[in-house]
C-alpha positions as CSV (number, residue, x, y, z in Angstrom):
1,N,55.2,107.1,122.0
2,H,57.8,104.5,121.0
3,P,61.5,105.1,121.4
4,F,63.7,106.1,118.5
5,I,66.5,103.6,118.2
6,V,70.0,104.6,117.3
7,I,72.7,101.9,116.6
8,S,75.9,103.4,117.8
9,Q,78.2,100.4,117.3
10,N,81.6,100.1,118.8
11,Q,82.4,97.7,116.1
12,E,85.8,96.8,115.1
13,V,86.5,98.4,111.8
14,E,84.5,100.7,113.3
15,V,87.7,99.7,114.5
16,L,87.8,102.5,112.4
17,G,87.3,103.8,115.7
18,T,85.5,103.3,119.0
19,V,83.8,105.9,121.1
20,F,86.1,105.1,124.0
21,G,89.6,104.3,122.9
22,I,91.0,103.7,126.4
23,T,91.9,100.6,128.4
24,N,90.0,100.5,131.7
25,Y,86.6,98.9,132.0
26,L,84.2,101.5,130.8
27,D,80.5,102.1,131.3
28,E,78.1,104.5,129.6
29,N,79.1,107.4,131.9
30,S,82.9,107.0,131.4
31,N,84.8,109.8,129.7
32,T,85.1,109.3,126.0
33,N,88.2,109.5,123.8
34,P,87.3,109.0,120.1
35,Q,90.3,107.8,118.1
36,T,89.0,108.7,114.6
37,G,86.6,111.1,112.9
38,Y,84.3,108.2,112.4
39,S,83.9,107.5,116.2
40,L,83.8,111.2,116.9
41,N,80.8,111.5,114.6
42,K,78.9,108.8,116.5
43,L,79.5,110.7,119.7
44,Q,78.3,113.9,118.2
45,I,75.1,112.2,117.0
46,E,74.4,111.0,120.6
47,Q,75.0,114.6,121.9
48,D,72.8,116.1,119.3
49,L,69.9,113.6,120.0
50,N,70.3,114.4,123.7
51,S,69.8,118.1,123.0
52,I,66.4,117.5,121.4
53,A,65.1,114.6,123.6
54,S,61.7,115.3,125.2
55,E,58.8,113.4,126.8
56,N,57.6,112.6,123.3
57,F,61.0,111.8,121.7
58,F,63.3,109.6,123.7
59,P,66.0,108.0,121.7
60,I,67.7,104.8,122.8
61,C,71.4,104.6,121.7
62,L,72.7,101.1,121.6
63,R,76.5,101.0,121.7
64,F,77.2,97.5,120.3
65,A,80.3,95.6,121.0
66,T,82.1,94.3,117.9
67,I,79.4,92.2,116.1
68,F,80.4,88.9,114.6
69,G,78.7,86.0,112.9
70,V,77.0,85.4,109.5
71,Y,74.5,87.9,108.3
72,S,73.0,89.0,105.0
73,R,75.2,92.1,104.5
74,M,78.4,90.2,105.5
75,R,81.6,91.9,106.5
76,F,85.0,90.3,106.9
77,D,86.8,93.4,108.0
78,V,85.7,92.9,111.6
79,V,88.0,90.9,113.8
80,I,86.3,87.6,114.6
81,N,84.8,87.3,111.1
82,M,88.2,88.0,109.5
83,L,90.1,85.6,111.7
84,T,87.5,82.9,111.3
85,G,87.5,83.4,107.5
86,M,91.3,83.1,107.4
87,A,91.2,79.9,109.4
88,L,88.5,78.3,107.3
89,T,90.0,79.1,103.9
90,E,93.8,79.1,104.5
91,K,94.3,77.3,107.8
92,K,96.2,80.4,108.8
93,I,95.3,83.3,111.1
94,K,97.3,86.5,110.3
95,L,97.4,89.2,112.9
96,N,98.3,92.8,112.0
97,S,99.4,93.6,115.5
98,D,100.8,91.8,118.6
99,G,97.3,90.8,119.5
100,Q,97.4,92.5,122.9
101,A,94.5,94.9,122.2
102,W,91.2,94.2,124.0
103,R,87.9,94.1,122.2
104,P,84.3,93.6,123.4
105,N,82.4,91.2,121.1
106,L,78.8,90.4,120.4
107,Y,77.2,87.6,118.4
108,I,74.8,88.7,115.7
109,E,71.7,87.0,117.1
110,D,72.2,88.7,120.4
111,A,72.5,92.0,118.7
112,C,69.2,91.5,116.9
113,K,67.5,90.6,120.2
114,A,68.8,93.8,121.7
115,I,67.2,95.9,119.0
116,E,63.9,94.0,119.4
117,H,63.9,94.7,123.2
118,A,64.8,98.4,122.6
119,I,62.0,98.8,120.1
120,N,59.4,97.3,122.5
121,Y,60.7,99.4,125.4
122,E,57.7,101.6,126.5
123,K,59.0,103.2,129.7
124,R,59.7,106.9,129.8
125,I,63.4,107.9,129.8
126,D,64.2,109.8,133.0
127,D,64.7,113.6,132.8
128,N,63.8,113.5,129.1
129,K,67.3,112.4,128.2
130,I,68.4,109.8,125.7
131,L,69.1,106.3,127.0
132,I,72.6,105.1,126.2
133,L,73.3,101.4,126.7
134,N,76.3,99.3,126.0
135,V,75.2,96.0,124.5
136,G,77.3,92.8,125.0
137,R,78.6,90.4,127.5
138,D,81.3,91.2,130.1
139,D,83.0,87.8,129.5
140,N,83.3,88.6,125.8
141,N,85.8,91.3,126.5
142,I,88.9,89.5,125.2
143,K,92.3,90.1,123.7
144,I,92.7,89.6,119.9
145,I,95.4,87.0,120.4
146,D,93.0,85.0,122.6
147,I,90.3,85.2,120.0
148,A,92.8,83.7,117.5
149,Q,93.6,80.9,120.0
150,I,89.9,80.1,120.4
151,I,89.4,79.8,116.6
152,K,92.6,77.8,116.3
153,K,91.2,75.3,118.9
154,L,87.9,75.0,117.0
155,L,89.7,74.5,113.6
156,P,92.6,72.1,114.3
157,G,95.6,72.5,112.1
158,T,95.3,76.3,112.0
159,S,98.5,78.3,112.6
160,V,98.7,81.8,114.1
161,Q,101.1,84.2,112.3
162,F,101.9,87.9,112.6
163,I,102.0,90.2,109.6
164,S,105.3,92.0,110.0
165,K,107.1,94.6,107.9
166,T,109.0,91.7,106.3
167,N,105.9,89.7,105.6
168,Q,103.7,92.2,103.8
169,D,103.3,90.3,100.6
170,S,100.5,91.1,98.2
171,S,98.3,88.4,99.5
172,N,98.1,90.2,102.9
173,Q,97.2,93.6,101.5
174,L,93.4,93.1,102.0
175,F,94.0,92.5,105.7
176,L,96.4,95.2,106.6
177,D,95.1,97.8,109.0
178,R,96.6,101.2,108.6
179,K,95.7,102.3,112.1
180,I,98.2,99.8,113.6
181,K,101.7,101.2,113.9
182,E,104.7,99.0,114.5
183,G,102.6,96.1,115.6
184,K,100.7,98.1,118.3
185,D,97.0,98.8,118.2
186,S,96.0,101.9,120.3
187,R,92.3,101.0,120.0
188,T,92.1,98.9,123.0
189,Y,89.1,99.0,125.3
190,K,87.0,96.9,127.7
191,V,83.3,97.7,128.3
192,L,80.8,96.9,131.0
193,F,77.3,95.8,130.0
194,N,75.4,95.5,133.2
195,N,73.1,98.5,132.6
196,F,71.6,96.9,129.5
197,E,70.8,93.7,131.5
198,K,69.2,95.8,134.2
199,K,66.8,97.3,131.7
200,F,66.0,94.3,129.5
201,G,67.2,91.2,131.4
202,K,69.7,88.7,130.2
203,I,69.5,88.3,126.4
204,C,73.1,87.9,125.2
205,F,73.6,84.2,125.4
206,Y,76.5,83.5,123.1
207,N,80.0,83.6,124.4
208,I,82.8,83.9,121.8
209,E,83.4,80.2,121.4
210,Q,79.8,79.4,121.0
211,G,79.3,82.2,118.4
212,V,82.4,81.1,116.4
213,E,81.2,77.5,116.4
214,K,77.9,78.7,115.0
215,M,79.6,80.8,112.5
216,I,81.8,78.0,111.3
217,E,78.7,75.8,110.9
218,D,76.9,78.5,108.9
219,L,79.9,79.2,106.6
220,T,80.5,75.5,106.0
221,K,76.9,75.0,104.8
222,I,77.3,77.5,102.0
223,N,80.6,76.0,100.8
224,F,82.6,79.0,101.9
225,E,85.8,79.3,99.9
226,K,88.8,81.6,99.6
227,N,87.5,83.5,96.5
228,I,84.5,84.5,98.5
229,F,86.5,85.5,101.6
230,R,88.8,87.7,99.5
231,N,86.1,89.5,97.6
232,K,86.6,93.2,98.3
233,K,82.8,93.8,98.6
234,F,83.1,92.3,102.1
235,Y,85.7,94.9,103.2
236,R,84.2,98.3,103.5
237,L,87.2,100.6,103.2
238,Q,88.8,98.6,100.5
239,Y,85.6,98.4,98.5
240,L,85.1,102.2,98.7
241,E,88.7,102.8,97.7
242,N,88.1,100.5,94.7
243,L,85.0,102.4,93.6
244,Y,86.9,105.7,94.0
245,D,89.9,104.5,92.0
246,K,87.5,103.3,89.2
247,K,85.9,106.8,89.3
248,L,82.6,105.4,90.2
249,I,82.3,107.6,93.3
250,N,83.7,111.0,94.2
251,E,85.6,112.2,97.3
252,N,82.2,112.7,99.1
253,L,81.4,109.0,98.5
254,K,78.6,109.9,96.1
255,W,78.0,108.1,92.8
256,I,79.3,109.7,89.7
257,N,76.7,109.6,86.9
């Protein structure tokens, strides 16, 4: 009997929505406050799995922090990836908000290790319930403005700017976040990760600066350029909207034959 693994990421654009959506430090037992239908759906999946969990079916739900780094199905619509891409290709970091929202963050290699450990977990779950674990590092809870400053330090000559109502030129459209109102991002949250470490030991070794350094190294190796960074296929919502506008998918996101 091996566990059934569910990835319930609290990722940024996921930042489409987090499970929590509130500002105190939160653990797996904290009250939830989904901010969008997307995050509500993740919570409903956890609840449904819990209702059918048994001694022979024990799902493990991994609530990842916002994952960053270079990976095969790359996304630049998550905060650290986006800001690092901006700095590398334009020497500018453009923030949608005032940067005061908190985000937990997780480097991609640490996320992979977490999945591996969960797959190999053979202990029974107490009371035939699902096991929900936040995955990340406590010290990787950080404000977006501070993430920008870390990247700026690693890439000297980079400036930090704010996309205001008076600065919404066409070149910024790919980066605009419709969830942010008047420079404020209500999706701010800090998460505790000690329960995962109690179960599996310490496996999240990259802090934000170390992860960004590795990301810069990886992108530099592939001659990362502006035309790659601005390709819509790396921005989930914009890519789906583009497919819909071209009548390639319908309102249910299904391909049109």
